[in-house]
C-alpha positions in Angstrom: -33.6 56.0 -33.0 -36.9 54.5 -31.7 -37.2 50.9 -30.7 -38.4 48.5 -33.4 -42.0 47.2 -33.2 -42.4 44.1 -31.0 -43.4 40.8 -32.7 -45.9 38.4 -31.4 -45.0 34.8 -30.7 -45.8 33.4 -34.1 -44.2 36.3 -36.0 -41.0 35.8 -34.0 -41.2 32.0 -34.4 -41.6 32.4 -38.2 -38.6 34.8 -38.4 -36.4 32.4 -36.4 -37.7 29.4 -38.4 -36.7 31.1 -41.7 -33.3 31.8 -40.3 -32.9 28.2 -39.2 -33.7 26.8 -42.7 -31.3 29.3 -44.4 -28.5 28.5 -41.9 -28.9 24.8 -42.4 -28.8 25.1 -46.2 -25.8 27.4 -46.0 -24.2 25.0 -43.6 -24.6 22.2 -46.1 -23.1 24.4 -48.8 -20.2 24.9 -46.4 -19.6 21.3 -45.3 -20.2 19.4 -48.6 -17.6 21.2 -50.7 -15.3 21.4 -47.7 -15.5 17.6 -47.3 -14.5 17.2 -51.0 -11.6 19.8 -50.6 -10.2 18.2 -47.4 -11.0 14.6 -48.2 -11.9 12.0 -45.6 -8.8 12.5 -43.5 -8.7 16.3 -43.4 -12.5 16.4 -42.7 -12.0 14.1 -39.7 -9.5 16.7 -38.2 -12.1 19.4 -38.8 -14.9 17.3 -37.2 -12.9 16.5 -34.0 -12.1 20.2 -33.4 -15.7 21.2 -34.1 -17.0 18.6 -31.6 -14.7 20.1 -28.9 -15.9 23.6 -29.8 -19.5 22.4 -29.7 -19.2 21.2 -26.1 -17.6 24.5 -24.9 -20.2 26.5 -26.9 -23.1 24.6 -25.4 -21.7 24.9 -21.9 -21.3 28.7 -22.4 -24.3 29.7 -24.4 -27.1 27.0 -24.2 -29.0 28.3 -21.2 -27.7 31.7 -20.3 -29.1 33.6 -23.3 -32.5 32.1 -22.6 -32.3 33.2 -19.0 -31.2 36.7 -20.1 -34.0 37.2 -22.5 -36.6 36.0 -19.9 -35.2 38.3 -17.2 -35.1 41.3 -19.6 -38.6 40.6 -20.8 -39.9 40.4 -17.2 -38.2 43.7 -16.3 -39.6 45.4 -19.5 -43.1 44.2 -18.6 -42.8 45.7 -15.2 -41.4 49.0 -16.7 -38.1 48.8 -15.0 -35.5 50.2 -17.5 -32.7 50.5 -14.8 -33.2 46.8 -14.0 -32.9 46.0 -17.7 -29.6 47.8 -17.8 -28.3 46.1 -14.7 -29.3 42.7 -16.0 -27.5 43.2 -19.3 -24.4 44.6 -17.6 -24.1 41.6 -15.3 -24.9 39.2 -18.1 -22.3 40.7 -20.5 -19.5 40.4 -17.9 -20.6 36.8 -17.1 -20.6 35.8 -20.8 -17.2 37.5 -21.1 -15.7 35.6 -18.2 -17.1 32.2 -19.3 -16.1 32.7 -23.0 -12.6 33.8 -22.0 -12.1 30.8 -19.8 -13.2 28.4 -22.6 -11.1 30.2 -25.2 -8.0 30.0 -23.0 -8.5 26.3 -22.4 -8.7 25.6 -26.2 -5.8 28.0 -27.0 -3.5 26.8 -24.2 -4.2 23.0 -24.4 -4.9 22.2 -28.0 -2.4 19.3 -28.1 -3.9 17.7 -24.9 -7.5 18.0 -26.3 -6.5 16.5 -29.6 -4.7 13.6 -27.9 -7.7 13.0 -25.7 -9.8 12.3 -28.9 -7.0 10.2 -30.5 -6.4 12.7 -33.3 -3.2 14.6 -32.7 -3.4 16.2 -36.1 -6.5 18.1 -35.0 -4.3 20.4 -32.8 -4.1 23.3 -35.4 -7.8 23.2 -36.0 -8.6 23.4 -32.2 -6.2 26.4 -31.9 -7.7 28.2 -34.9 -11.2 27.7 -33.5 -10.4 28.9 -29.9 -11.3 32.6 -30.3 -14.7 31.7 -31.6 -16.0 30.7 -28.2 -15.4 34.1 -26.6 -16.9 35.9 -29.7 -20.0 33.7 -29.7 -20.5 34.3 -25.9 -20.5 38.0 -26.4 -22.7 37.7 -29.4 -25.2 35.7 -27.3 -25.4 38.5 -24.7 -26.6 40.9 -27.4 -29.0 38.3 -28.9 -30.5 37.7 -25.5 -31.0 41.4 -25.0 -32.8 41.9 -28.3 -34.9 38.8 -27.8 -35.9 40.0 -24.4 -37.3 43.1 -26.2 -39.3 40.6 -28.4 -37.2 41.5 -31.4 -36.1 38.3 -33.2 -34.9 40.0 -36.4 -31.3 40.9 -35.3 -30.8 37.3 -34.1 -31.9 35.9 -37.4 -30.0 38.3 -39.6 -26.9 38.0 -37.4 -26.9 34.2 -37.7 -27.3 34.3 -41.5 -24.4 36.8 -41.7 -22.3 34.6 -39.5 -22.9 31.6 -41.7 -22.2 33.6 -44.9 -18.9 34.8 -43.6 -18.0 31.3 -42.4 -18.8 29.8 -45.8 -16.8 32.4 -47.8 -13.8 32.5 -45.5 -13.6 28.8 -44.6 -13.9 27.5 -48.2 -11.5 30.1 -49.5 -8.8 29.3 -46.9 -9.3 25.5 -47.3 -9.0 25.7 -51.1 -6.0 28.0 -51.0 -4.1 26.0 -48.4 -4.7 22.7 -50.2 -3.6 24.2 -53.6 -0.5 25.6 -51.9 0.4 22.0 -50.9 0.0 22.5 -47.1 -0.6 19.5 -44.8 -4.2 18.4 -44.3 -4.0 19.4 -40.7 -3.2 23.0 -41.7 -5.8 23.1 -44.4 -8.4 21.9 -41.9 -7.3 24.7 -39.5 -7.8 27.2 -42.3 -11.2 25.9 -43.0 -12.4 26.0 -39.4 -10.9 29.5 -39.0 -13.9 30.5 -41.1 -16.0 29.8 -38.0 -14.0 32.3 -36.1 -14.3 34.9 -38.8 -18.1 34.4 -39.0 -18.4 34.7 -35.2 -16.6 38.1 -35.4 -18.9 39.3 -38.2 -22.0 38.3 -36.1 -20.7 40.1 -33.0 -20.0 43.3 -34.9 -23.6 43.2 -36.4 -25.3 42.5 -33.0 -23.3 45.3 -31.3 -24.5 47.6 -34.0 -28.1 46.6 -33.6 -28.0 47.0 -29.8 -26.5 50.5 -30.1 -28.7 51.5 -33.1 -32.0 50.4 -31.7 -31.6 50.7 -27.9 -28.5 52.8 -27.3 -27.4 52.5 -23.7 -31.0 51.9 -22.5 -33.7 54.1 -21.2 -33.3 56.0 -17.9 -35.9 55.2 -15.3 -36.8 55.9 -11.7 -36.8 52.3 -10.6 -34.1 50.9 -8.2 -32.4 47.9 -9.8 -31.4 44.8 -7.8 -27.9 44.3 -6.8 -25.4 42.7 -9.2 -25.2 39.6 -7.0 -29.0 39.1 -7.1 -29.0 39.5 -10.9 -26.2 37.0 -11.2 -27.9 34.5 -9.0 -31.1 34.8 -11.0 -29.3 34.4 -14.3 -27.5 31.3 -13.1 -30.6 29.8 -11.4 -32.6 29.9 -14.7 -29.7 29.2 -17.1 -27.9 26.3 -15.5 -30.8 23.7 -15.7 -31.3 24.6 -19.4 -27.6 24.3 -20.0 -27.4 20.9 -18.3 -30.2 19.5 -20.5 -28.6 20.9 -23.7 -25.1 19.7 -22.8 -25.9 16.0 -22.6 -25.8 15.2 -26.3 -22.9 17.6 -27.0 -20.8 15.8 -24.4 -21.9 12.4 -25.8 -20.9 13.5 -29.4 -17.5 14.6 -28.0 -17.1 11.2 -26.3 -18.2 9.5 -29.5 -15.4 11.2 -31.4 -12.7 9.9 -29.1 -14.4 6.5 -28.7 -14.7 5.8 -32.4 -11.1 6.9 -33.1 -9.8 4.9 -30.2 -11.8 1.7 -30.7 -10.9 1.7 -34.4 -7.2 1.8 -33.6 -6.9 -0.1 -30.3 -9.6 -2.8 -30.8 -10.3 -3.1 -34.5 -6.7 -2.9 -35.5 -6.8 0.0 -37.9 -3.9 2.4 -38.3 -4.3 6.0 -37.3 -4.6 7.1 -40.9 -7.2 4.5 -41.8 -9.2 5.2 -38.6 -9.1 9.0 -39.5 -10.4 8.3 -43.0 -13.2 6.1 -41.7 -14.3 8.7 -39.2 -14.1 11.4 -41.9 -16.6 9.7 -44.2 -18.8 9.2 -41.2 -18.7 12.9 -40.6 -19.7 13.6 -44.2 -22.7 11.3 -43.9 -23.6 13.2 -40.8 -23.9 16.4 -42.8 -26.6 14.9 -45.0 -28.3 13.1 -42.1 -28.7 16.4 -40.2 -30.7 18.1 -43.0 -34.2 16.6 -42.2 -34.0 18.0 -38.7 -33.5 21.5 -40.1 -37.0 21.3 -41.7 -38.5 20.1 -38.4 -37.0 22.8 -36.3 -39.4 25.6 -37.5 -42.3 23.4 -36.6 -40.9 22.7 -33.1 -40.6 26.5 -32.6 -44.1 27.4 -33.8 -45.9 24.6 -31.8 -44.5 25.8 -28.4 -46.6 28.9 -28.1 -49.7 27.1 -29.4 -49.4 24.5 -26.6 -48.4 27.0 -24.0 -51.4 29.2 -24.8 -53.8 26.2 -24.6 -52.3 25.1 -21.3 -52.5 28.6 -19.9 -56.2 28.8 -20.8 -56.7 25.3 -19.2 -58.0 23.9 -22.5 -56.8 20.3 -21.8 -58.3 18.8 -24.9 -56.6 21.4 -27.1 -53.2 20.6 -25.6 -53.6 16.9 -26.5 -55.0 17.7 -29.9 -52.2 20.2 -30.8 -49.6 17.7 -29.5 -50.9 14.8 -31.6 -51.4 17.0 -34.7 -47.9 18.4 -34.5 -46.4 14.9 -34.2 -48.4 13.8 -37.2 -47.0 16.8 -39.2 -43.5 15.9 -38.1 -44.0 12.3 -39.3 -45.3 13.6 -42.7 -42.2 15.7 -43.1 -39.5 13.6 -41.6 -40.4 10.0 -42.6 -40.1 10.5 -46.4 -36.8 12.4 -46.0 -35.5 9.5 -43.9 -36.7 6.9 -46.3 -35.3 8.8 -49.3 -31.9 9.1 -47.7 -31.8 5.4 -46.9 -33.1 4.2 -50.3 -30.8 6.4 -52.3 -27.9 6.5 -49.9 -25.4 5.0 -52.4 -26.0 7.4 -55.3 -26.4 10.4 -52.9 -22.9 9.8 -51.4 -21.4 9.0 -54.8 -22.8 12.3 -56.2 -22.1 14.6 -53.2 -18.8 13.1 -52.1 -17.5 11.2 -55.2 -14.0 10.6 -53.8 -15.0 9.3 -50.4 -14.5 5.9 -48.8 -16.8 3.2 -50.1 -18.5 2.7 -46.8 -20.3 6.1 -47.1 -23.4 4.6 -48.7 -23.9 2.0 -45.9 -23.4 4.7 -43.3 -26.0 7.0 -44.8 -28.5 4.1 -45.2 -28.5 3.6 -41.5 -28.4 7.3 -40.7 -31.3 8.0 -42.9 -33.4 5.8 -40.7 -31.9 7.5 -37.6 -32.8 10.9 -39.0 -36.5 10.2 -38.6 -36.0 9.4 -34.9 -34.0 12.5 -34.5 -36.8 14.6 -35.9 -39.4 13.0 -33.7 -37.2 13.3 -30.6 -36.9 17.1 -31.3 -40.7 17.4 -31.7 -41.5 15.5 -28.6 -38.9 17.4 -26.6 -40.6 20.7 -27.6 -44.1 19.4 -26.7 -42.8 18.3 -23.3 -41.1 21.6 -22.7 -44.1 23.6 -23.8 -46.2 21.7 -21.3 -43.9 22.5 -18.4 -42.2 19.1 -18.3 -38.6 20.2 -19.1 -37.0 17.5 -16.9 -38.3 14.6 -19.0 -36.2 15.2 -22.2 -33.1 15.3 -19.9 -33.9 11.7 -18.8 -34.4 10.5 -22.3 -31.2 12.1 -23.6 -29.1 10.6 -20.9 -30.6 7.1 -21.5 -30.1 7.5 -25.3 -26.6 8.7 -24.8 -25.7 5.7 -22.6 -27.1 3.3 -25.2 -25.1 5.1 -28.0 -21.8 4.8 -26.1 -22.4 1.2 -25.3 -23.3 0.2 -28.8 -20.4 2.1 -30.3 -18.0 0.5 -27.7 -18.8 -3.0 -28.8 -19.6 -2.6 -32.5 -16.9 -0.2 -33.7 -14.3 -2.5 -32.1 -15.4 -5.3 -34.4 -13.1 -5.2 -37.5 -15.9 -6.5 -39.7 -18.3 -3.8 -38.6 -15.9 -1.0 -37.7 -17.2 2.6 -38.4 -20.7 1.2 -39.4 -21.2 0.6 -35.7 -21.3 4.4 -35.1 -24.5 5.1 -37.0 -26.1 1.9 -35.5 -25.4 3.5 -32.1 -26.9 6.8 -33.3 -30.1 4.9 -34.5 -30.3 3.1 -31.2 -29.8 6.3 -29.2 -32.6 8.3 -30.8 -35.0 5.3 -31.0 -34.6 5.0 -27.2 -35.2 8.7 -26.8 -38.4 8.6 -28.9 -39.8 5.6 -27.0 -39.2 7.2 -23.7 -40.5 10.6 -24.8 -43.7 9.0 -26.1 -44.2 7.2 -22.8 -43.7 10.5 -21.0 -46.2 12.2 -23.3 -48.8 9.5 -22.7 -48.4 10.1 -19.0 -48.4 13.9 -19.0 -50.9 14.8 -21.7 -54.6 14.9 -20.7 -55.4 12.5 -23.5 -52.9 9.9 -24.8 -51.8 10.4 -28.4 -52.7 7.7 -30.9 -49.8 6.0 -32.7 -52.2 4.8 -35.4 -53.4 8.3 -36.3 -49.8 9.6 -36.1 -48.0 7.0 -38.1 -50.2 4.8 -40.3 -51.0 7.0 -43.3 -47.6 8.7 -43.6 -45.9 5.3 -43.3 -48.0 3.9 -46.2 -47.2 6.9 -48.4 -43.5 6.8 -47.5 -43.2 3.1 -48.2 -44.8 3.5 -51.7 -42.6 6.5 -52.3 -39.4 4.6 -51.2 -40.3 1.7 -53.6 -40.9 4.1 -56.4 -37.6 5.9 -55.8 -35.7 2.5 -55.7 -37.4 1.3 -58.9 -36.9 4.5 -60.9 -33.2 4.8 -59.9 -32.6 1.2 -60.9 -34.3 1.7 -64.2 -32.6 5.0 -65.0 -29.2 3.7 -63.9 -29.5 0.6 -66.1 -30.5 2.8 -69.1 -27.9 5.5 -68.6 -25.0 3.4 -67.4 -22.1 4.2 -65.1 -20.3 7.5 -64.7 -20.6 10.4 -62.3 -23.1 12.4 -64.4 -25.2 9.3 -65.2 -25.5 8.4 -61.5 -26.3 12.0 -60.6 -29.0 12.2 -63.3 -30.5 8.8 -62.4 -30.6 10.0 -58.7 -32.4 13.3 -59.6 -35.0 11.4 -61.7 -35.7 9.1 -58.7 -36.0 12.0 -56.3 -38.3 13.9 -58.7 -40.7 10.9 -59.1 -40.5 10.2 -55.3 -41.6 13.7 -54.4 -44.5 13.6 -56.9 -45.7 10.2 -55.7 -45.5 11.2 -52.0 -47.4 14.4 -52.5 -50.2 12.6 -54.4 -50.5 9.9 -51.7 -50.4 12.3 -48.8 -53.3 14.2 -50.2 -55.2 11.1 -51.4 -54.8 9.3 -48.0 -55.6 12.5 -46.1 -52.4 12.1 -44.1 -52.5 15.9 -43.5 -55.7 17.9 -42.7 -56.5 21.6 -42.8 -56.4 21.6 -39.0 -52.8 20.2 -39.1 -51.7 22.8 -41.6 -52.9 25.6 -39.4 -50.0 24.8 -36.9 -47.5 25.8 -39.6 -46.9 29.5 -40.5 -48.6 30.1 -43.9 -50.1 26.6 -43.6 -53.6 27.6 -44.6 -52.4 29.2 -47.8 -50.3 26.1 -48.6 -53.3 23.9 -47.9 -55.4 25.8 -50.4 -52.7 25.3 -53.1 -52.6 21.6 -52.4 -56.4 21.2 -52.0 -56.1 19.9 -48.5 -59.4 20.0 -46.6 
């Protein structure tokens, strides 16, 4: 079977971006009904185990797949097929060793890990999730290999397949175990075992793609480097990327233990009450993460544009693309954040009707935080595309320290309790954004203008938020109480808000044709919306 046709940067970015959006939507489909099946307490056990898994996964796979794809791409460019085979062999065994070590830690010490995060009932979930780390590590080796051949399709299809299997298996197991009357800790373990099943499905698919498209690799006449040299190169490239990516994962893990511990030890809540509060916080996080999924495709597509301009030494183009991409991010992220904050109460009441009453307050704060998350992602990408990879690490460390400090004091206050956690998140990403913007002002050839980036989208978002608030209040007063009435009033408010925002964005020229060209299919969308 001949190798598939290579994709250029924008084609590959568009394919990955489509996969990211699909995965985030499917992920919401997974976590929202799961939160309702498990309830606040059961979902907290799920979240604690998942945060532990996230740290091990980041440590094992954040940087090495990128390093692998870069090394294979370079060897391919130099027409060294034997070197490609050597790199992949070394990487496969490296991924296997790292994944096995992480899996054994989770499998042999689930009780100790659960106790460390002040949730002993998360032990079965940690155990059920332990095989997934090894499976994902091996999958990442095959993904890095395909991406090194400039073929992004297997990665995207494999990720979607992984999420589909996770959703089907996880929800089915959670529903069956709760219906069977099993404890919430066991039902949570069944739900999270869907992640392991999804990882196995993705590994099987990526193994098939590698064998189907590339076989065992082409034979060549080149002399490959030693295994030691290949390993050193893999680690030299991968470790710095891993360190940068691990900061927030480690902070989120510390946040889990910190919140549970401070709620019980300082605020005076029982273990059950603290678990319930942390569970509703986790549910709000599912909704707050959605805006970032729509920004991620833009962060992917803007990197090659800035990189190309930098390579051609077009300094003005670098600054122009950076400012325009931040403006587009504001146009997309700000209304979503405002919408989540303004309609937080009805959204939580509709999506999670049986959750703790604090859910609306939590989402109100996290809606504001979601805007800063999106902007931090965009500015990170701009800095990385310009060869300034170290600066996002600085801002993430500073933001993480702020988050832990705020949580330590506020969550311990019985009157504030779990509401302190989203305040810490908001402070964390606000600090990251301020620092990243300062870095951009120093590193870009021309400083970006905050007025051009923020002013018009902020006006449109403010009017949109006021319209959503007014329409919901009117509709709710006419329809009355009840689940369906609240849901209908919320949908009316969202519909009016979207219409108002689109009209204002076009009328205020918050987005131009030049901005739209940074987005895949942006020119076609601009013609439909009459953007000039």
